C-alpha positions as CSV (number, residue, x, y, z in Angstrom):
1,X,100.5,93.2,43.4
2,X,100.6,93.9,40.1
3,X,101.1,97.0,38.2
4,X,101.0,98.5,34.9
5,X,103.2,101.6,34.3
6,X,101.4,103.4,31.6
7,X,102.3,105.5,28.5
8,X,105.6,106.3,29.7
9,X,107.1,109.1,27.8
10,X,110.4,107.5,27.3
11,X,111.9,104.0,28.6
12,X,115.6,103.8,28.2
13,X,115.7,99.8,28.4
14,X,119.5,99.3,28.5
15,X,118.5,96.0,26.8
16,X,121.0,94.2,24.4
17,X,119.8,96.4,21.7
18,X,119.7,99.6,24.1
19,X,116.2,100.4,22.8
20,X,114.6,103.8,23.8
21,X,110.8,103.3,23.6
22,X,108.1,106.1,23.6
23,X,104.5,106.1,24.6
24,X,104.9,102.5,26.2
25,X,103.4,100.6,28.9
26,X,105.4,98.1,31.5
27,X,103.4,95.6,33.2
28,X,104.7,94.3,36.5
29,X,103.7,91.0,38.1
30,X,104.9,88.8,40.7
31,X,108.2,90.9,41.0
32,X,108.9,90.4,37.2
33,X,108.6,92.5,34.1
34,X,105.8,90.5,32.0
35,X,105.1,92.8,29.2
36,X,106.4,95.7,27.5
37,X,104.1,97.7,24.5
38,X,101.6,100.0,23.8
39,X,98.1,100.2,25.5
40,X,98.6,97.0,27.3
41,X,95.2,95.9,29.3
42,X,94.7,97.7,32.4
43,X,93.4,95.4,35.1
44,X,95.6,96.1,37.8
45,X,97.0,99.3,39.7
46,X,98.0,101.9,37.2
47,X,100.9,104.5,37.3
48,X,100.8,107.4,34.6
49,X,104.1,107.8,33.2
50,X,103.4,110.2,30.2
51,X,105.2,113.0,31.8
52,X,108.3,110.7,33.1
53,X,111.4,108.8,31.8
54,X,111.8,105.1,33.0
55,X,114.9,103.4,33.9
56,X,116.2,100.5,35.4
57,X,116.9,101.0,39.0
58,X,120.3,102.3,39.6
59,X,123.0,100.1,41.0
60,X,125.4,100.7,43.6
61,X,128.5,99.0,43.6
62,X,130.5,100.2,46.5
63,X,129.4,101.6,49.9
64,X,130.2,101.9,53.7
65,X,126.6,102.3,54.9
66,X,127.9,102.6,58.6
67,X,129.6,106.2,57.6
68,X,126.3,108.0,57.2
69,X,126.7,108.7,61.0
70,X,130.1,110.6,60.5
71,X,129.4,113.0,57.5
72,X,131.7,116.2,57.5
73,X,133.6,115.3,60.3
74,X,135.9,118.2,61.6
75,X,139.6,116.9,61.2
76,X,138.5,114.6,58.2
77,X,137.1,117.1,55.9
78,X,140.5,118.0,54.1
79,X,142.7,115.1,54.5
80,X,144.0,112.3,52.2
81,X,143.0,109.0,52.3
82,X,145.4,107.5,55.2
83,X,144.9,110.7,57.1
84,X,141.2,110.9,56.8
85,X,141.1,107.0,58.0
86,X,143.2,107.8,61.0
87,X,140.8,110.5,62.1
88,X,137.8,108.4,61.6
89,X,139.0,105.0,63.3
90,X,138.9,106.1,66.7
91,X,135.1,107.5,66.2
92,X,134.1,104.4,64.3
93,X,135.5,102.2,67.2
94,X,132.7,103.7,69.3
95,X,130.1,101.9,67.2
96,X,127.5,99.1,68.1
97,X,124.7,97.4,66.6
98,X,122.1,100.4,67.1
99,X,124.6,102.4,65.0
100,X,125.1,100.1,62.2
101,X,121.3,99.4,61.7
102,X,120.2,102.8,61.9
103,X,123.1,104.3,59.6
104,X,122.2,101.6,56.9
105,X,118.8,102.3,56.8
106,X,119.5,105.9,56.3
107,X,121.9,105.3,53.6
108,X,119.9,103.0,52.0
109,X,116.6,105.4,51.9
110,X,119.0,107.9,50.7
111,X,119.9,106.1,47.8
112,X,116.3,104.7,47.1
113,X,115.3,108.3,46.8
114,X,117.9,109.0,44.1
115,X,116.5,106.1,42.4
116,X,118.7,103.1,43.4
117,X,117.1,99.5,43.8
118,X,120.4,97.5,44.5
119,X,123.3,98.3,46.6
120,X,126.3,96.6,48.0
121,X,127.8,97.5,51.5
122,X,131.3,96.9,52.5
123,X,131.4,96.5,56.3
124,X,135.0,95.9,57.5
125,X,134.7,96.7,61.2
126,X,132.6,95.3,63.9
127,X,132.9,97.2,67.3
128,X,130.7,97.0,70.1
129,X,129.3,93.4,69.1
130,X,128.2,94.8,65.9
131,X,127.4,92.1,63.4
132,X,126.6,91.8,59.5
133,X,123.1,91.0,60.1
134,X,122.4,94.7,61.8
135,X,122.9,96.2,58.1
136,X,120.9,93.1,56.8
137,X,118.0,93.8,59.1
138,X,118.3,97.5,58.1
139,X,118.0,96.8,54.5
140,X,115.1,94.5,55.0
141,X,113.0,97.2,56.4
142,X,113.9,99.6,53.7
143,X,113.2,97.0,50.9
144,X,116.3,97.4,48.5
145,X,117.8,94.5,47.0
146,X,121.1,94.1,49.1
147,X,124.6,92.7,48.6
148,X,126.5,93.1,52.1
149,X,130.0,91.8,52.1
150,X,131.6,90.5,55.1
151,X,134.9,92.9,55.3
152,X,137.5,92.7,58.0
153,X,140.8,94.0,59.0
154,X,143.4,91.9,60.7
155,X,146.3,94.0,60.8
156,X,146.8,96.7,63.3
157,X,149.2,99.6,64.1
158,X,151.6,97.6,66.3
159,X,151.8,95.1,63.1
160,X,152.3,97.9,60.9
161,X,149.2,98.3,59.4
162,X,146.8,101.5,59.4
163,X,143.9,100.6,61.7
164,X,144.4,100.9,65.4
165,X,144.5,97.5,67.1
166,X,141.2,97.6,68.8
167,X,139.4,97.8,65.3
168,X,141.2,94.5,64.0
169,X,140.1,90.7,64.5
170,X,141.9,87.3,64.5
171,X,142.1,86.0,60.9
172,X,140.5,82.6,62.0
173,X,137.6,84.2,63.5
174,X,137.1,86.5,60.5
175,X,137.1,83.3,58.2
176,X,134.3,81.6,60.9
177,X,132.1,84.3,60.4
178,X,132.4,84.7,57.1
179,X,131.1,80.9,56.7
180,X,128.4,81.8,59.0
181,X,127.0,84.6,57.4
182,X,127.4,83.0,54.0
183,X,125.6,79.7,55.1
184,X,122.8,81.9,57.2
185,X,122.0,84.5,54.6
186,X,123.1,84.1,51.0
187,X,120.7,83.4,48.2
188,X,122.1,82.4,44.8
189,X,119.0,82.2,43.2
190,X,117.4,84.6,40.4
191,X,115.4,87.4,41.9
192,X,117.6,87.2,45.3
193,X,117.0,90.1,47.6
194,X,120.0,89.2,49.6
195,X,123.6,88.1,48.5
196,X,126.6,87.9,50.8
197,X,130.2,88.5,49.8
198,X,133.4,88.3,51.2
199,X,135.5,91.4,51.5
200,X,139.1,91.8,53.2
201,X,139.2,95.6,53.7
202,X,142.0,96.4,51.7
203,X,145.7,94.9,50.9
204,X,147.3,97.6,53.8
205,X,144.7,96.3,56.5
206,X,145.1,92.1,56.0
207,X,147.5,89.8,55.4
208,X,148.7,88.1,52.3
209,X,147.5,85.0,53.8
210,X,144.0,86.3,54.5
211,X,143.7,87.5,51.0
212,X,144.5,84.3,49.6
213,X,142.3,82.2,52.1
214,X,139.4,84.6,51.6
215,X,139.4,83.9,48.0
216,X,139.5,80.3,48.2
217,X,136.6,80.5,50.9
218,X,134.4,82.7,48.4
219,X,135.3,80.2,45.8
220,X,134.2,77.2,47.8
221,X,131.0,78.9,48.7
222,X,130.1,80.2,45.2
223,X,130.0,83.9,46.5
224,X,131.8,87.2,45.0
225,X,134.8,88.9,46.5
226,X,135.3,92.6,47.0
227,X,138.2,94.9,48.1
228,X,139.5,98.4,47.8
229,X,142.4,98.6,45.0
230,X,144.7,101.2,43.6
231,X,142.9,104.0,45.1
232,X,145.4,106.8,45.4
233,X,149.3,107.4,45.1
234,X,149.6,106.5,49.0
235,X,148.3,103.1,48.0
236,X,150.6,102.5,45.1
237,X,153.6,103.7,47.3
238,X,152.5,101.1,49.9
239,X,152.0,98.1,47.7
240,X,155.3,98.7,46.1
241,X,156.9,99.0,49.4
242,X,155.6,96.0,51.3
243,X,154.7,93.6,48.4
244,X,157.1,94.5,45.5
245,X,154.5,95.2,42.9
246,X,152.0,97.0,41.8
247,X,148.2,96.3,43.1
248,X,147.0,94.5,40.2
249,X,149.9,92.1,40.0
250,X,149.3,91.4,43.9
251,X,145.6,90.8,43.1
252,X,146.6,88.3,40.4
253,X,149.0,86.4,42.5
254,X,146.3,86.0,45.2
255,X,143.6,84.8,43.3
256,X,141.8,88.3,43.2
257,X,140.6,88.6,39.5
258,X,138.1,86.7,37.7
259,X,134.1,87.6,36.7
260,X,133.6,86.8,40.8
261,X,135.5,89.9,41.6
262,X,135.0,93.5,41.9
263,X,137.4,96.2,43.2
264,X,136.6,99.5,44.4
265,X,138.0,102.7,43.2
266,X,141.0,101.6,40.9
267,X,142.0,105.4,40.4
268,X,145.5,104.4,39.6
269,X,145.3,101.5,37.2
270,X,147.7,101.4,34.5
271,X,147.4,100.0,31.2
272,X,148.7,96.5,32.1
273,X,146.4,96.2,35.1
274,X,143.4,97.3,32.7
275,X,144.3,94.8,30.4
276,X,144.5,92.1,33.2
277,X,141.0,93.3,34.6
278,X,139.6,93.1,30.6
279,X,140.7,89.7,30.0
280,X,139.9,88.0,33.4
281,X,136.2,89.8,33.4
282,X,137.2,91.6,36.6
283,X,134.9,94.2,37.6
284,X,135.2,97.9,39.0
285,X,133.2,100.3,41.3
286,X,134.0,103.4,40.4
287,X,133.4,106.3,43.1
288,X,133.9,109.6,41.5
289,X,132.7,111.9,44.2
290,X,134.8,110.2,46.8
291,X,137.7,110.1,44.8
292,X,137.3,114.0,44.4
293,X,136.6,114.6,47.9
294,X,139.8,112.9,49.2
295,X,142.0,114.2,46.1
296,X,142.6,110.6,45.0
297,X,142.4,111.3,41.2
298,X,140.3,110.6,38.2
299,X,139.8,106.8,37.4
300,X,140.7,105.9,33.9
301,X,137.0,104.9,33.2
302,X,137.2,105.8,29.5
303,X,140.0,103.3,28.9
304,X,138.6,100.7,31.2
305,X,135.4,100.8,29.4
306,X,137.4,100.7,25.9
307,X,139.3,97.7,26.8
308,X,136.3,95.9,27.9
309,X,136.5,96.1,31.8
310,X,132.9,95.9,33.8
311,X,132.5,99.2,35.6
312,X,129.7,100.1,37.8
313,X,129.2,103.2,40.2
314,X,129.7,103.4,43.6
315,X,128.6,106.2,46.1
316,X,131.4,105.1,48.7
317,X,131.1,105.9,52.2
318,X,129.3,109.0,53.6
319,X,132.1,110.1,55.5
320,X,134.2,110.5,52.2
321,X,131.2,111.5,50.0
322,X,128.9,113.2,52.6
323,X,125.7,112.2,50.8
324,X,124.6,109.1,48.7
325,X,122.9,110.3,45.3
326,X,123.4,107.8,42.4
327,X,122.3,110.3,39.9
328,X,124.8,112.8,41.1
329,X,127.4,110.3,41.2
330,X,126.5,109.4,37.3
331,X,126.8,113.2,36.5
332,X,130.2,113.3,38.3
333,X,131.4,110.4,36.5
334,X,130.7,111.8,33.2
335,X,132.1,115.3,33.8
336,X,135.6,113.7,35.1
337,X,135.9,111.6,32.1
338,X,135.4,114.8,29.8
339,X,137.4,117.1,31.8
340,X,140.4,114.5,31.6
341,X,139.8,113.0,28.1
342,X,137.5,115.4,26.2
343,X,133.9,116.4,26.0
344,X,133.3,113.7,23.7
345,X,134.5,110.7,25.8
346,X,131.3,109.9,27.8
347,X,128.0,110.6,26.7
348,X,124.7,110.9,29.1
349,X,123.6,107.8,27.6
350,X,126.7,105.7,28.3
351,X,126.9,106.9,32.2
352,X,123.3,106.1,32.9
353,X,124.3,102.4,31.4
354,X,127.1,102.3,33.7
355,X,124.8,103.3,36.6
356,X,122.2,100.7,35.8
357,X,123.1,97.5,33.8
358,X,126.7,98.1,34.2
359,X,126.4,97.8,38.0
360,X,124.1,95.0,37.7
361,X,126.8,93.1,35.6
362,X,129.6,93.8,38.1
363,X,127.6,92.5,41.0
364,X,126.8,89.3,39.0
365,X,123.1,89.8,38.6
366,X,122.1,89.4,34.9
367,X,118.3,89.1,36.0
368,X,118.7,92.7,36.9
369,X,119.8,96.2,35.2
370,X,117.6,96.3,32.2
371,X,113.8,96.7,31.1
372,X,113.1,93.5,29.4
373,X,110.3,91.1,29.8
374,X,111.7,88.3,32.2
375,X,113.7,90.5,34.1
376,X,113.3,91.5,37.8
377,X,111.1,94.6,38.2
378,X,113.5,97.0,39.4
379,X,112.4,100.3,37.7
380,X,113.0,103.9,38.6
381,X,110.3,106.5,37.1
382,X,111.6,109.9,36.8
383,X,109.2,113.2,36.4
384,X,110.7,115.3,33.8
385,X,108.0,118.1,33.9
386,X,109.8,119.7,36.7
387,X,112.1,122.8,37.0
388,X,115.1,121.0,36.3
389,X,114.1,119.7,32.9
390,X,112.2,122.7,31.9
391,X,113.4,123.6,28.2
392,X,115.4,120.3,27.8
393,X,115.3,119.2,24.1
394,X,116.2,115.5,25.4
395,X,114.2,114.5,28.6
396,X,116.5,110.9,28.3
397,X,119.5,113.0,28.8
398,X,118.9,112.8,32.6
399,X,122.2,113.7,34.0
400,X,122.4,116.8,32.0
401,X,118.8,118.3,32.6
402,X,116.7,116.1,35.0
403,X,115.6,115.6,38.5
404,X,118.1,114.0,41.0
405,X,115.2,112.7,43.0
406,X,113.0,109.7,41.9
407,X,109.2,109.9,41.7
408,X,108.5,106.2,42.0
409,X,110.7,103.1,42.7
410,X,110.2,99.6,42.4
411,X,112.2,96.9,43.7
412,X,111.0,93.3,42.9
413,X,107.8,94.7,42.0
414,X,107.1,96.1,45.3
415,X,106.7,100.1,45.3
416,X,109.4,101.5,47.9
417,X,108.9,105.0,46.6
418,X,105.7,106.6,45.8
419,X,105.5,110.4,44.7
420,X,108.9,111.2,46.1
421,X,108.2,109.5,49.6
422,X,109.6,106.5,50.9
423,X,106.7,103.9,51.5
424,X,108.5,101.5,53.7
425,X,109.9,103.7,56.8
426,X,108.8,106.7,59.1
427,X,111.6,108.8,57.7
428,X,111.4,111.8,59.9
429,X,111.7,109.1,63.0
430,X,114.4,107.6,61.3
431,X,116.2,111.0,61.0
432,X,115.8,111.8,64.6
433,X,117.4,108.4,65.5
434,X,120.4,109.0,63.3
435,X,121.1,112.4,64.5
436,X,120.6,111.2,68.4
437,X,123.3,108.6,67.7
438,X,125.6,111.2,65.9
439,X,125.1,113.5,68.8
440,X,126.1,110.8,71.1
441,X,129.2,109.7,69.3
442,X,130.3,113.6,69.1
443,X,129.7,114.2,72.6
């Protein structure tokens, strides 16, 4: 279906010239932006945007969607990373396919309502017969552009790792399943709705050999690589004790740097590691709310950006964030850089660019992340006529004074959110299913 977004109050294009357009139309046809300009011909469905700011869809570069079933779990609410994981691993071990699918749908619906059009997911445990396609099926129902990653854990407690033995897999089986899901689901073409990545969970839950083999496999298949890195002080101490080096050096030695790699968190990167990531074009998924919730620290995003590191935003799992709102994440990212480095160190417009085009670049999606002719029609429309923006002198500064929920959302030219409501799901029914599953887990 074709659409015309008519007379937008402001369009934040995030194009190469960072243009901001007023009183301008956008034409969408066959999933692509085909025209941008004033008073375009109106021969299709028209959406009035005269009281709205229009942006590219927000991009989520790191999530654990299954965790939407374990929000605010007692015992994990006030723990640091390792203690938090040890509290939750036994609960996650009772998951199965239904839990994976429903939690993915809930998490993606929540993201869509916050203006997100594309999300990655890091699924690194497969209890009860769960498979990666459980989340893929859920994403198809919601309608978001999806980058699931086949994660893994292979070193359990009995071998000195953090996860319980019941949640780890044989490394040969992990690699075999990576090949299976890439061959079955990965789409490398422009406009792809689904791309698969390879993502061993972390340096403290898989072997050196699996990290190296995963990188070789991913490059042979032409897919991206993802893992957690340098998340907190415990993470750094583990790397130095077990590997005799910092996480960045460990990643470099095993082939985990490059334009096809992005790491989650990177809160504790030092200047040498930042320079390494900059010159290798390695990406970073910055997860400010989760980093605050777990007391991990403030990632040096200002230094990363100044050095040329690709940075996107991630909500992380809902067990360490408790919600999945990318506009809230953008605001938090801006505030943390200001409190750490000064009020002039990150603007509202810069953090919105990180949340849109920045995330698309981290995920290798140069067909997305900007409003420009020929790019995919992933578009968020924000109503700035409401209470949140009343009195604002600059409606385009959405993270300062703007809505946290999107009015309309297009993914590949399909309207996923209309007037603040998901169009693809029976959301009340989905919430009932989610709460029923959570109650069963807590029984």
